[in-house]
C-alpha positions in Angstrom: 174.7 -35.4 -28.4 171.5 -35.1 -25.7 169.2 -38.5 -25.8 173.1 -40.5 -25.3 170.5 -42.8 -22.5 168.2 -45.8 -24.3 165.2 -45.1 -21.9 165.4 -41.3 -22.5 165.1 -41.3 -25.7 163.0 -43.8 -26.4 160.4 -41.8 -24.1 161.0 -38.7 -26.2 160.2 -40.9 -29.3 156.9 -42.3 -27.9 156.2 -39.0 -26.2 157.7 -36.1 -27.3 158.9 -35.5 -23.9 162.9 -34.7 -24.4 164.1 -35.2 -20.2 168.2 -34.2 -19.4 168.3 -36.9 -17.1 166.2 -38.9 -15.2 163.7 -36.7 -13.4 162.0 -39.5 -11.5 165.3 -40.4 -9.4 164.1 -37.1 -7.2 161.0 -38.5 -6.0 162.4 -42.5 -5.3 163.1 -41.6 -1.7 159.4 -39.9 -1.7 157.3 -42.5 1.0 154.2 -41.7 -1.1 152.4 -42.9 -4.1 154.7 -40.9 -6.2 157.5 -42.0 -4.9 156.4 -46.0 -5.5 155.8 -44.7 -9.3 159.5 -43.3 -9.7 160.7 -46.4 -8.1 158.9 -48.2 -10.5 160.0 -46.5 -13.2 163.3 -46.8 -11.9 163.8 -49.9 -12.1 162.4 -50.2 -15.5 164.6 -47.2 -16.8 167.3 -49.7 -15.5 166.4 -52.9 -16.9 165.2 -51.1 -20.4 168.8 -49.9 -20.8 169.9 -53.6 -19.8 167.3 -55.0 -22.6 169.2 -52.9 -25.2 172.6 -53.3 -24.8 171.8 -57.3 -24.4 169.9 -56.4 -27.9 172.4 -54.7 -29.9 175.0 -57.3 -29.1 172.8 -60.2 -30.2 171.8 -58.2 -33.0 175.5 -58.1 -33.9 175.8 -61.2 -33.8 173.1 -62.1 -36.1 175.2 -59.7 -38.2 178.5 -61.7 -38.1 176.5 -64.8 -38.7 174.8 -63.6 -41.7 177.9 -62.2 -43.0 180.0 -65.7 -42.5 176.4 -67.0 -44.8 176.3 -64.8 -47.3 180.0 -65.5 -47.9 180.1 -69.0 -47.3 177.0 -68.7 -50.1 179.2 -67.2 -52.8 182.0 -69.5 -51.7 180.2 -72.9 -52.4 176.5 -72.0 -52.8 175.3 -73.9 -50.2 175.1 -73.2 -45.8 176.9 -74.7 -43.1 177.0 -72.4 -40.3 177.5 -74.3 -36.8 174.8 -72.0 -33.8 172.9 -70.2 -36.2 169.6 -71.9 -34.4 170.9 -70.7 -31.2 172.2 -67.0 -32.4 168.9 -66.6 -34.6 166.5 -67.7 -31.2 168.6 -64.9 -28.8 168.2 -62.3 -31.0 164.6 -62.9 -31.3 164.4 -63.7 -27.5 166.0 -60.3 -26.7 163.9 -58.4 -29.5 160.5 -59.7 -27.5 162.2 -58.4 -24.0 163.0 -55.2 -25.7 159.5 -54.3 -26.5 158.1 -55.7 -23.8 160.1 -53.2 -21.4 159.6 -50.7 -24.0 155.9 -50.3 -23.4 156.6 -50.8 -19.6 159.0 -48.4 -19.8 156.2 -46.2 -21.3 153.5 -46.6 -19.8 155.3 -46.0 -16.0 156.5 -42.9 -17.7 153.1 -42.1 -18.2 151.8 -43.0 -15.2 154.8 -40.3 -13.2 153.9 -38.0 -15.2 150.8 -37.6 -14.5 151.4 -36.9 -11.3 154.5 -34.4 -11.3 154.2 -32.0 -14.0 157.4 -30.5 -15.4 158.0 -26.6 -15.5 159.7 -25.1 -18.7 161.5 -22.7 -16.6 163.9 -20.3 -18.6 165.5 -23.7 -20.2 163.6 -25.9 -22.2 164.1 -29.2 -24.4 162.6 -29.4 -28.0 162.8 -32.7 -30.8 163.3 -30.8 -33.7 161.1 -33.4 -35.3 158.0 -34.7 -33.2 158.8 -38.3 -31.9 162.2 -38.4 -33.9 165.0 -38.3 -32.3 167.4 -38.9 -34.8 166.7 -35.7 -35.8 168.7 -34.0 -33.0 167.3 -31.9 -30.0 166.9 -27.9 -29.9 167.6 -26.6 -26.2 165.8 -23.2 -26.2 167.1 -20.6 -23.4 164.7 -17.7 -22.6 166.0 -14.3 -24.0 162.7 -12.4 -23.1 159.2 -13.5 -22.2 158.1 -14.0 -26.0 161.6 -14.9 -27.2 164.1 -17.9 -26.7 167.7 -19.3 -28.6 168.2 -21.8 -30.2 171.1 -24.4 -29.4 171.0 -27.7 -32.1 172.8 -30.1 -30.2 175.3 -32.3 -32.2 173.0 -34.8 -33.3 170.6 -32.2 -34.9 173.7 -30.0 -36.2 174.6 -33.5 -37.9 170.8 -33.8 -39.5 170.9 -30.6 -41.1 173.9 -30.5 -42.3 175.1 -27.5 -40.2 178.6 -26.6 -38.1 177.4 -25.7 -35.4 176.5 -28.1 -32.7 176.1 -26.5 -29.5 175.9 -23.1 -30.6 173.2 -20.0 -30.2 172.1 -20.2 -34.1 169.5 -18.0 -33.9 166.5 -17.0 -31.7 162.7 -17.6 -32.3 159.9 -15.2 -31.4 156.1 -15.9 -30.3 153.7 -13.1 -32.4 150.0 -13.3 -33.0 151.1 -14.7 -36.5 152.9 -17.7 -35.1 156.9 -17.8 -34.7 159.1 -16.1 -35.8 162.5 -17.0 -36.3 166.0 -14.9 -37.1 168.6 -16.7 -37.7 172.5 -15.4 -36.5 175.5 -17.0 -35.1 176.4 -15.8 -31.6 179.5 -14.7 -30.5 181.5 -15.1 -27.9 182.4 -12.6 -25.3 178.9 -10.8 -26.1 180.7 -9.6 -29.6 178.3 -7.5 -31.3 176.7 -9.6 -34.1 177.7 -10.1 -37.2 174.6 -10.6 -40.5 171.5 -11.6 -39.1 168.4 -12.9 -41.0 165.3 -12.4 -40.5 163.3 -15.7 -41.7 159.6 -16.3 -42.5 157.0 -16.6 -39.5 156.2 -20.4 -39.0 153.1 -22.3 -37.7 154.8 -23.8 -34.5 157.9 -23.4 -32.3 159.4 -27.3 -34.1 159.2 -25.9 -37.5 160.4 -21.9 -36.3 163.0 -23.9 -34.7 163.7 -26.5 -38.2 164.0 -22.7 -40.1 166.6 -21.7 -38.6 169.1 -25.2 -39.2 167.3 -25.0 -42.7 168.6 -21.7 -43.4 172.3 -22.5 -42.0 172.3 -25.4 -44.2 171.2 -23.4 -46.9 173.5 -21.0 -46.5 176.7 -23.1 -46.2 176.0 -24.8 -49.6 176.9 -23.8 -53.0 173.1 -22.8 -53.8 173.6 -19.4 -51.3 174.7 -17.8 -54.0 174.9 -14.5 -51.4 171.1 -14.4 -51.3 169.3 -13.1 -48.4 165.9 -15.2 -47.1 164.3 -12.6 -49.1 165.5 -13.6 -52.7 164.7 -17.1 -51.9 162.2 -18.8 -54.5 158.9 -19.8 -53.3 160.2 -24.1 -53.3 162.9 -22.7 -51.1 160.6 -20.7 -48.5 158.1 -23.4 -48.7 160.8 -25.5 -47.6 162.6 -23.4 -45.0 159.5 -23.1 -43.2 157.8 -26.7 -43.7 
């Protein structure tokens, strides 16, 4: 899974930027305003990560308390729970701190990012659903100036229910009419490709990547029935390109 770090996941959810690591760390030793921003962001990210752990623990304690209360209510039709007030207060305090730190994290990130452009190069990272890390990340690797190979992470493979985590599932090519996806599964050691499936053009890069994953989900489902993309019905095609 790509976005396992809480700070990076929150940044992706709020900004749609997917970073492979805390890139601001490379600026923390810089003795200028950019370095100041990076150091503040670095500390805020660490505090946010600690807060995530604390909030998770507080919610877990509240969950145990709730289950105990439900069992007591079922057994005696009454509630006798020790320290429930403190447990709930701790959860609310942890949530409030987490909310404040989350907003600070995104603000600090924007401030740093405004002074630190990040070039895509020959590899880039894309949320498969805008500002929704739960749908996973696609790693895009340039194969020519207009074409990118698409590699879903484990979270994306799980979200779209396909058996190809961390494997090339096809490519997307930018054209005058949008982005054209072509589905195939890359084989190791430069072996020849098996079947290649040209898919309908999509309006943007993210939808083209989703189209690849949706095709492979259909391809491995009972509704495939040995059909090619050209044989899908209008509803299936609309879902494929949405």
